[in-house]
C-alpha positions as CSV (number, residue, x, y, z in Angstrom):
1,M,-66.6,15.5,-18.6
2,Q,-64.2,16.9,-16.0
3,P,-61.4,19.5,-16.3
4,I,-58.0,17.7,-16.5
5,A,-56.8,19.5,-13.4
6,A,-59.5,17.7,-11.4
7,T,-58.5,14.2,-12.7
8,L,-54.7,14.7,-12.8
9,P,-54.0,13.9,-9.1
10,R,-55.9,10.7,-9.4
11,L,-54.1,9.7,-12.5
12,T,-50.6,10.5,-11.2
13,K,-51.1,9.1,-7.7
14,R,-49.7,5.6,-8.5
15,I,-46.6,7.0,-10.3
16,T,-45.8,9.6,-7.6
17,G,-46.3,7.0,-4.9
18,K,-43.7,4.7,-6.5
19,R,-41.2,7.6,-6.5
20,G,-41.6,8.3,-2.8
21,F,-44.2,11.0,-3.3
22,A,-47.3,9.8,-1.5
23,E,-47.8,13.5,-1.0
24,A,-48.1,14.4,-4.6
25,G,-49.3,17.8,-3.5
26,L,-45.7,18.7,-2.8
27,I,-44.8,18.5,-6.4
28,E,-48.0,20.2,-7.6
29,D,-47.7,23.1,-5.1
30,W,-43.9,23.5,-4.9
31,S,-43.9,27.1,-6.2
32,V,-46.6,28.0,-3.7
33,I,-44.8,26.3,-0.8
34,V,-41.3,27.7,-1.3
35,G,-42.0,30.7,-3.5
36,K,-41.6,31.3,-7.2
37,D,-38.0,32.4,-7.1
38,L,-36.8,29.4,-5.0
39,A,-38.9,27.0,-7.1
40,N,-37.1,28.1,-10.2
41,Q,-33.8,27.1,-8.6
42,C,-34.7,23.7,-7.1
43,L,-37.2,20.8,-7.4
44,P,-38.4,18.1,-5.0
45,I,-37.2,14.7,-6.2
46,K,-38.1,12.2,-3.5
47,L,-39.6,12.1,0.0
48,R,-38.3,9.3,2.2
49,Y,-39.7,8.3,5.6
50,P,-37.6,6.5,8.3
51,S,-39.8,3.4,8.3
52,Q,-42.8,1.8,6.5
53,G,-46.1,3.3,7.5
54,I,-44.7,6.3,9.4
55,R,-45.5,9.6,7.6
56,N,-43.4,12.0,9.6
57,D,-39.8,13.1,10.1
58,G,-39.0,12.3,6.5
59,T,-36.1,13.4,4.4
60,L,-36.8,15.5,1.3
61,L,-34.4,15.1,-1.6
62,I,-34.2,18.3,-3.5
63,K,-32.4,18.8,-6.8
64,A,-30.8,22.2,-7.0
65,D,-29.1,24.2,-9.7
66,P,-25.4,24.2,-8.7
67,A,-25.2,27.9,-8.9
68,F,-27.8,28.2,-6.2
69,A,-27.1,25.2,-4.0
70,L,-25.3,27.1,-1.3
71,A,-28.1,29.6,-1.0
72,I,-30.7,26.9,-0.9
73,Q,-28.7,25.0,1.7
74,Q,-28.8,28.1,3.9
75,Q,-32.6,28.3,3.5
76,T,-33.2,24.7,4.5
77,P,-34.8,25.6,7.9
78,Q,-37.3,27.8,6.1
79,I,-38.0,25.2,3.5
80,I,-38.6,22.6,6.1
81,E,-40.9,24.9,8.0
82,R,-42.9,25.8,4.8
83,V,-43.3,22.2,3.7
84,N,-44.5,21.1,7.2
85,S,-46.9,24.1,7.3
86,H,-48.2,23.0,3.9
87,F,-48.9,19.5,5.2
88,G,-50.1,20.6,8.6
89,Y,-47.8,18.2,10.4
90,R,-44.0,17.4,10.7
91,A,-43.7,15.7,7.3
92,I,-40.0,16.3,6.9
93,A,-37.2,16.8,9.4
94,R,-34.3,17.0,7.0
95,I,-33.4,18.1,3.5
96,S,-30.8,16.4,1.3
97,L,-29.5,18.4,-1.6
98,Q,-28.5,16.9,-5.0
99,Q,-26.8,19.3,-7.3
100,G,-27.5,19.1,-11.0
101,P,-29.1,20.9,-13.9
102,L,-32.9,21.3,-13.6
103,Y,-35.1,20.1,-16.4
104,K,-37.0,23.0,-17.8
105,P,-39.1,22.4,-20.9
106,E,-38.2,24.5,-23.9
107,T,-40.7,27.1,-24.7
108,K,-41.4,27.2,-28.4
109,Q,-42.4,30.5,-29.9
110,A,-45.3,30.4,-32.2
111,P,-44.4,31.2,-35.8
112,E,-45.2,34.7,-36.9
113,L,-48.5,34.8,-38.8
114,P,-48.5,36.3,-42.3
115,K,-50.3,39.6,-42.7
116,L,-53.7,39.5,-44.4
117,S,-54.3,41.7,-47.4
118,V,-56.5,44.7,-47.1
119,K,-59.2,42.9,-49.1
120,E,-59.1,39.9,-46.7
121,Q,-59.4,42.3,-43.7
122,Q,-62.3,44.0,-45.4
123,D,-64.0,40.7,-46.1
124,I,-63.7,39.7,-42.4
125,K,-65.2,43.1,-41.3
126,T,-68.1,42.7,-43.8
127,E,-68.7,39.1,-42.7
128,F,-69.2,40.1,-39.1
129,S,-70.8,43.6,-39.6
130,N,-74.2,42.3,-38.6
131,V,-73.0,41.3,-35.1
132,E,-74.4,44.1,-32.8
133,N,-72.3,43.5,-29.7
134,E,-69.0,45.3,-30.4
135,A,-66.8,43.2,-28.1
136,L,-68.2,40.0,-29.6
137,R,-67.8,41.3,-33.2
138,T,-64.1,42.3,-32.4
139,S,-63.4,38.9,-31.0
140,L,-64.9,37.1,-33.9
141,E,-63.0,39.3,-36.4
142,R,-59.7,38.6,-34.6
143,L,-60.5,34.9,-34.5
144,A,-61.3,34.8,-38.2
145,A,-58.1,36.8,-39.1
146,T,-56.0,34.4,-37.0
147,T,-57.6,31.4,-38.5
148,R,-57.1,32.6,-42.1
149,A,-53.5,33.6,-41.4
150,K,-52.8,30.1,-40.0
151,N,-54.5,28.5,-43.0
152,K,-52.0,30.4,-45.2
153,I,-49.1,28.8,-43.3
154,N,-50.6,25.3,-43.6
155,K,-51.1,25.5,-47.4
């Protein structure tokens, strides 16, 4: 059994290759390459090369939030330099900007868990009172309390 992070590049290689991303690392490492702030304002969409088989002097298509497009356009020389440094060769020579809203997955907040009664809390403490390691005992008590609270929601 392997961690999913180890198998993900192999699984997505065919998909990213079809979209012009033979260098899938560009998508995976985008926030590392351009920085977190800039990565929140733009995303790499497609990487095109001038001819088949040549993997340098490409054009990187970036989708940018319209509010930040001008600022991103002014930073294109730095973005090109960072991308090329990441690959270790002159992978891109130009950047083409496409303005539009960026897809950002909605983050759902977990529902608030109901409070356990005093008796339920005491039962949990009693249940784990024989565990000598204090850190382990505290973790087990917290896990049991969370599980019981979630079970109340699911009933």
